[in-house]
C-alpha positions in Angstrom: -20.5 -19.3 21.1 -20.3 -16.6 18.5 -20.2 -19.1 15.7 -23.3 -20.8 17.1 -25.2 -17.5 17.1 -24.1 -16.8 13.6 -25.3 -20.2 12.4 -28.6 -19.6 14.2 -28.9 -16.2 12.4 -28.2 -17.8 9.1 -30.8 -20.5 9.6 -33.3 -17.9 10.5 -32.7 -16.0 7.3 -32.8 -18.9 5.0 -36.6 -19.2 4.6 -36.8 -15.7 3.0 -33.9 -14.1 1.3 -35.6 -10.7 1.3 -33.7 -9.6 4.4 -30.4 -10.6 2.9 -31.2 -8.7 -0.4 -31.8 -5.6 1.7 -28.3 -5.4 2.9 -25.6 -3.8 0.6 -23.8 -5.9 -1.9 -20.0 -6.0 -1.9 -19.0 -5.3 -5.4 -15.3 -6.0 -5.2 -12.8 -7.9 -3.1 -9.1 -7.4 -3.2 -7.2 -10.7 -3.8 -6.0 -10.9 -0.2 -9.4 -9.9 1.3 -11.1 -12.6 -0.9 -8.9 -15.2 0.7 -9.9 -14.0 4.2 -13.6 -14.2 3.4 -13.4 -17.6 1.8 -13.1 -19.0 5.3 -15.9 -18.8 7.9 -14.3 -17.1 10.8 -14.8 -14.6 13.6 -13.0 -11.4 14.6 -13.5 -7.8 15.6 -13.5 -4.3 14.1 -10.3 -2.7 15.2 -10.4 0.8 13.6 -13.2 2.9 12.3 -13.3 6.0 10.1 -16.0 8.0 8.4 -15.9 5.9 5.2 -14.0 2.8 6.0 -13.0 0.5 8.8 -10.5 -2.3 9.5 -11.4 -5.7 10.8 -9.3 -8.6 11.9 -10.7 -12.1 11.2 -8.6 -14.8 12.8 -5.2 -13.1 12.3 -6.0 -11.6 8.9 -6.9 -8.0 8.1 -9.5 -6.5 5.7 -10.4 -2.9 5.1 -14.1 -2.4 4.4 -15.2 0.8 2.6 -17.1 2.4 -0.3 -16.0 2.5 -3.9 -14.1 5.8 -3.4 -11.6 3.9 -1.4 -10.3 2.4 -4.7 -9.2 -1.1 -5.5 -6.5 -2.7 -3.3 -5.4 -6.1 -2.0 -7.1 -5.8 1.4 -10.2 -3.8 0.3 -13.8 -4.9 0.6 -15.8 -2.4 -1.4 -19.5 -2.1 -0.6 -21.7 -0.7 -3.4 -23.5 1.5 -0.9 -23.1 2.5 2.7 -24.8 0.1 5.2 -27.3 1.8 7.5 -25.4 0.7 10.6 -21.7 1.6 10.6 -19.8 -0.5 13.2 -17.9 0.7 16.2 -14.5 -0.4 17.4 -14.8 -3.7 19.1 -17.9 -4.9 17.2 -17.9 -8.7 16.5 -17.3 -9.6 12.9 -18.0 -13.0 11.3 -18.2 -14.6 7.9 -21.0 -17.0 7.3 -21.5 -18.3 3.8 -21.3 -15.3 1.6 -22.5 -12.8 4.3 -20.3 -10.5 6.3 -22.0 -10.3 9.7 -21.4 -7.6 12.3 -22.8 -7.8 15.8 -25.0 -10.7 14.8 -26.6 -8.7 11.9 -26.0 -9.1 8.2 -23.8 -6.2 7.1 -23.1 -7.0 3.5 -23.1 -9.9 1.0 -20.2 -10.8 -1.2 -21.8 -13.4 -3.4 -20.9 -12.5 -6.9 -18.3 -9.9 -6.0 -15.5 -9.4 -8.5 -12.0 -10.1 -7.4 -9.3 -7.4 -7.9 -5.7 -8.2 -8.4 -3.0 -6.0 -9.9 -2.3 -6.4 -13.6 0.9 -8.3 -14.3 3.8 -5.9 -14.5 4.6 -5.2 -18.2 8.0 -5.8 -19.7 10.4 -2.9 -19.4 13.7 -1.6 -20.8 16.2 0.8 -19.5 15.3 3.2 -22.3 11.6 3.0 -21.4 12.3 3.5 -17.7 14.4 6.6 -18.5 11.6 8.1 -20.7 9.1 7.4 -17.9 11.2 9.1 -15.3 11.7 12.2 -17.5 8.0 12.3 -17.9 7.4 12.1 -14.2 9.8 14.9 -13.6 7.6 17.2 -15.6 4.6 16.7 -13.3 6.1 15.7 -9.9 5.9 19.0 -8.1 6.5 19.5 -4.3 5.4 22.7 -2.5 7.5 24.2 0.2 4.8 23.5 2.8 3.9 20.0 1.6 3.6 17.4 4.3 5.2 14.0 3.9 8.2 12.8 2.0 7.2 13.5 -1.6 10.3 15.6 -2.0 12.4 12.4 -1.8 11.1 11.4 -5.2 12.3 14.6 -7.0 15.2 14.4 -9.4 16.4 17.6 -7.8 15.2 17.8 -4.2 14.3 21.3 -2.9 17.0 23.3 -1.2 14.8 24.1 1.8 13.7 20.9 3.6 10.8 20.5 5.9 11.7 19.1 9.3 10.3 15.7 8.3 12.3 15.4 5.1 15.4 16.6 7.0 14.8 13.9 9.6 14.4 11.2 6.9 17.3 12.4 4.7 19.8 9.8 6.0 17.4 7.0 5.6 16.3 8.1 2.1 20.0 8.1 1.0 20.5 4.7 2.7 17.6 3.2 0.8 19.2 4.1 -2.5 22.5 2.7 -1.5 21.0 -0.5 -0.2 19.3 -1.0 -3.5 22.5 -0.4 -5.4 24.3 -2.9 -3.2 21.7 -5.5 -3.6 21.8 -5.1 -7.4 25.5 -6.0 -7.2 24.8 -8.8 -4.7 26.7 -6.9 -2.0 25.5 -7.0 1.6 24.3 -3.6 2.9 26.5 -1.9 5.5 25.3 -2.0 9.1 25.2 1.8 9.0 22.8 1.9 6.0 20.6 -0.8 7.6 20.3 1.3 10.8 19.4 4.4 8.8 16.8 2.5 6.7 15.2 1.1 9.9 15.0 4.6 11.2 12.4 5.4 8.5 10.0 2.9 10.0 7.3 4.7 11.9 8.7 8.1 10.9 6.1 10.8 10.4 2.5 11.4 11.4 -0.6 9.7 10.0 -2.4 6.4 10.0 0.5 5.0 7.9 3.6 7.1 8.7 5.4 8.6 5.8 8.6 6.6 6.2 6.5 3.3 6.1 4.8 4.5 2.9 8.2 5.3 1.4 9.6 1.9 2.1 6.3 0.2 0.9 6.5 2.1 -2.4 10.1 0.9 -3.0 9.1 -2.7 -2.3 6.2 -2.5 -4.8 8.4 -1.0 -7.5 11.1 -3.6 -7.1 8.6 -6.4 -7.3 7.1 -4.8 -10.5 10.7 -4.7 -12.0 11.0 -8.4 -11.1 13.9 -7.6 -8.8 12.7 -9.9 -6.1 16.1 -10.5 -4.5 16.5 -6.7 -4.0 13.0 -6.4 -2.6 13.6 -9.3 -0.3 16.9 -7.9 1.0 15.2 -4.6 1.9 12.3 -6.5 3.6 14.8 -8.7 5.5 16.3 -5.5 6.9 13.0 -4.0 7.9 10.8 -7.0 9.0 12.3 -7.4 12.4 11.7 -3.8 13.3 8.0 -3.4 12.6 7.3 -2.8 16.3 8.5 0.8 15.5 5.1 1.5 13.8 1.4 0.8 14.3 -0.7 -2.2 13.6 -2.3 -0.9 10.4 0.9 0.3 8.9 2.5 -3.1 9.7 -0.2 -4.8 7.7 0.3 -2.5 4.7 4.1 -3.0 4.8 3.7 -6.8 4.9 1.3 -6.4 1.9 3.8 -4.3 0.0 6.5 -6.9 0.7 4.3 -9.3 -1.3 4.4 -6.8 -4.2 0.8 -5.5 -3.6 -0.4 -2.0 -3.2 -3.3 0.2 -4.2 -4.5 -0.1 -7.8 -3.5 3.6 -8.5 0.0 2.8 -7.2 0.5 -0.1 -9.6 -0.8 2.0 -12.5 1.6 4.8 -11.8 4.5 2.3 -11.4 3.7 0.6 -14.7 3.3 3.8 -16.6 6.7 5.0 -15.4 8.7 1.9 -15.8 7.5 1.4 -19.4 7.7 5.0 -20.5 4.0 5.4 -21.3 4.2 9.2 -21.4 0.5 9.7 -22.2 -0.5 7.9 -19.0 1.9 9.5 -16.5 0.1 12.8 -15.6 -3.2 11.1 -14.9 -1.5 8.3 -13.0 0.4 10.7 -10.8 -2.9 12.6 -10.1 -4.6 9.4 -9.0 -1.7 8.2 -6.8 -1.5 11.7 -5.2 -5.2 11.3 -4.2 -4.5 8.3 -1.9 -4.9 9.2 1.7 -3.6 12.5 3.2 0.0 12.1 1.9 0.3 8.3 1.7 0.1 8.1 -2.1 2.7 10.7 -2.6 4.9 9.2 0.1 4.6 5.8 -1.4 5.3 7.0 -4.9 8.4 8.8 -3.7 9.6 5.4 -2.6 8.8 4.1 -6.0 10.9 6.8 -7.6 13.8 6.2 -5.3 13.9 2.6 -6.4 13.3 3.3 -10.1 16.0 6.0 -10.2 18.5 3.7 -8.5 17.8 0.9 -11.0 18.0 3.3 -14.0 21.3 4.9 -12.8 22.8 1.5 -12.1 21.9 0.4 -15.7 23.5 3.6 -17.1 26.7 2.8 -15.3 26.4 5.5 -12.6 26.7 2.8 -9.9 28.1 4.8 -7.1 25.4 7.5 -6.8 22.5 7.1 -4.5 19.1 7.3 -6.0 18.5 10.5 -4.1 20.8 12.9 -2.3 19.2 15.2 0.2 21.6 17.5 2.1 20.4 18.7 5.5 
């Protein structure tokens, strides 16, 4: 019935395209969002915020927002804010190149550019080491900072926030699991249990523990260590009921190697030792969400440090050691 109404609406609009031209244009689609919008389908808005909202079409998620949201795999970026912002439960449909909400054209995506992350550059142990040294010059964590950014520090602070203390065992386990995977060793059951305890840990739309794991997955994919990434994902994927729907979607996306454009830029600058890009890349990634960007990049750093230490022969050390 919804599809019939959408087709009726489309036919009514065909004689004069003026009404369609009045709705905002979608300037950019993330590579996963573009696949969703290629198929005419129906769904609903499931979460609404001041400047973005999530919708599910079929079983696939998209995040619609304004350019400030930044490029990302699930993102649908409107060039301007539509007059009518949807409410949770609003009916969403795709018909032709029009995103329709509650039977009204919301935005058009004909001609939208498609964003996908740049291919990860080649890297060496020397470049990675240089990049990590550069990061250490700028990665500062205040004593009152929320989230798990401290997990990315080469020398974690001596005074831990309650959240970092609660995550300490899982953070250490993540480093050990990466080292084990690099040597084709199965992770211990104890480390798997501690890693799983990070899922859903912390406040926010995407809990800090989820962001941390997601960052590690993205970094390992960029390093082309897909077997290591997949081992971590195999440990986590059966326990996603510990977190919320939106965070599950972002974790699944990270397991494919995809994250926000700023996250990819920061990963690439660090792994290749492009010192001149590091400070600006860290500022951009730190601006993602309330603490999501910094939590995610802390996970990146755990993975990168583990790999670099393994290559240097320091195979028994965890990528981070936080004492409670």
